[in-house]
N, C-alpha and C positions, 0 to 999 in steps of 0.2 A: 321443586329439590331446594324446596329451605324447609326452616325451620325456627322457629324461636328458642331463642338462648335461658332458658329455667334453668341455672346453673341447680337450684339448689332443689327442683322439684321432683326431680327424677326423670330417668330412661323413659318409662311409662308415659307420663304426659309429653315428652320429648318427641318420640313415635308417633305418640297420637296427632299431636299436631304436625308433624312431618307428612301423616297418608290426607291428614282434611287440605294441605295448601296446595293437591293436587286438583280437589278434586274440579276447581276452575279452567286448570289449564287442561285438565284431558275430555271433556267435555264438550271443545271446543273444538275438534283435532277436523271434522270433516268438514266444519265450517271453511266458507269464500275467508279470503285472510281481513276486508275489509267490516265483515262482520266479527272477525275476531277479538281488530281491534277496538271494534265500538261496547264490545262488550267486557271486553280486558279494561274501558274507561269505567264504567260502570262498578265494575266489579272494585276497584277502587277508588271510587266516591258513594262507596255504600258503607259507614262507619262500623256497624256489624263485622264485617269482613278488611278491608280495606289494609294494611301491613302501614298505614297515615296515621291510623288512631282515629286524635283529635283533631288531625286537616284534613280528612279525609271530605268533611264540608266543602271546603275550598277546594278543595282540584275541581280544577278546569280540564283536565285531560290530558294525554300524552301527549309529547311532540312524536314525527314519527317520518321517516321519511314514507314520496309516495312511492304509492304501489309501484311495484314490477316485477311487472311479469316475466322478464327474463332471468330473475332470482326462485321465481319456483325451477325447481330445478330437478330434474329426473336423474335420478343417480341407481350405481351398479351396490344390490344388496353385495357382499360376503361375511357370511358367519362363521364366528370366532368360535373353535373349539378347544372344549378341553380347557378354556379358562382359567386362568386361577382371580380365587376373590382377591380385593385391597381394602383398604382403606383411602376413601378420596378425601384431603384434604380442603376445609375450611376455611372461612372468617373467622371462625372458632379453633376452640382446641377437639368442638367435635367430631367425627371422625368415623361417617358411615361408611359400610358395607357395602360395596358395584364389584360387578361384573366386565367386563368384558363382553360385549352383545355380539358384537357384528363389526364389520367397517360401512362406508364409500362412497365411491366413487364417480366423483363428477368433473365438468371441468368447466370455469368462466372464462372465456372472455380468451378463451381457446387455451388456457392452463390446467392443466392436469392438477385434481390436488385430492385429499381423504380425508375424513373425520370419522370416527371411531363414536358410537354407540353404547349405553349404557348401562343396564339396567341395575336397580334397587333390589336391595334383598331385602330389606324392609318394607316395600312397596308389592312387587311380585307373589310373595303370603296371606295379600288380600285381593279375593275376588274380584273386586271390580276393578285390578290395574293392573292385576297378571300381565294383558300384552302392553303393558306401554314404556317406552324407552328412554331416556334424558342425553339429551345433546348438548349439552357446555360448547362456544367457541369461543374465540378471541380474533378480534381482526386487526384493521387500519385506524379502525376509525376510533378506537378504544381509547379513550383517556381525552378526546376529542369535540365529536360529535353524540360517541355513545359510554358506556359506563366504563371505567379503566378495568373494571373488575370479569369483562367479558356479559355477554349474555347466552340463553336460552333458548331449545326448542324443545318441541314435547315428542313424540312421536309416537308411534307403533306396530310391534313387530308383523316384517311384510308378508303378505300373504307368499313372495316366491321373490326373485332378484332385481326388480327394481321398486323403485321404489322414490319419491319427490320429498325433496328439505325446500320446504317455502322459509326462502330468509324473512320477509313480509310478516310472518307471524314470531320472529324472535323478538325474546322480551326481558325486559332487567329483572336480578335476582331482586326478593324482596331489601337486600342490605343497604341495596344504594341508595334510599330512601330512608331505610328504618336501620341500627347500628344493634336494635337490641332482637336483629335474626341472627341465625347462621345459616348461609347457601355455601355450598359448593365451589370450589375453584375449578374452572376448567384446565384439566389436562394439559402439560404444554408440545401435545398429539395434535393436537386442535386448532391449532394458534395458527391463522390461516393467513397468510401472506399476500391478500389481496383486501381492498375496503370493501366489506359487505352494506353496502349503500343500502338498508333496507331493514321493516322495524320500527321500533323504537328505538328512539332519541334518548341522552340523557342529560336532565331539569335539574338542578342544582336545589332543593324542595328547604325551608328554613330546619337546623339540625334540631328545636323544641320537638318534631316528631318521632323522634326515640322515645322522647319522655312520658 
């Protein structure tokens, strides 16, 4: 859910880059968290694809929380009907169109929680992305162990009313590393009042990666 912020090159280019950035994360959905994390590092080390640009070759890999099987959670999925499109806020003035696709309800340490799944209009128009859903969230690790702007998980449209949320596959938006990107800001309804100690941590990288 990330697009480079080319303000002077038009929305066609911006839309293309938005879809291009899906190619890594959605290809990994059926893999284990261990494989996902390994390939995430490889993606960031590749200077032809990485948001780190000139710093890609120096990148040693992300810091991750230890894999936590308890944070691969089975959740109840409820489809949202007749949802109205809305413009999701981003780190820039870009306002991509999304719809609320459904909600997932689950428990962590006995505490009942829920998150909203979103579907982007720009992605569902492409055959290869039509089943993709977007799960942005914030939690109580943000601003300390993890990126203050929250993290993302990529999912697919469930076949039934049960779905797994693997927080071990939570990753940072590109703008955590490079200010030239425009990234969605997780809506307040997806703020979890718990610590999600799984997935990518945040480590500041030299500011010149955005140049």
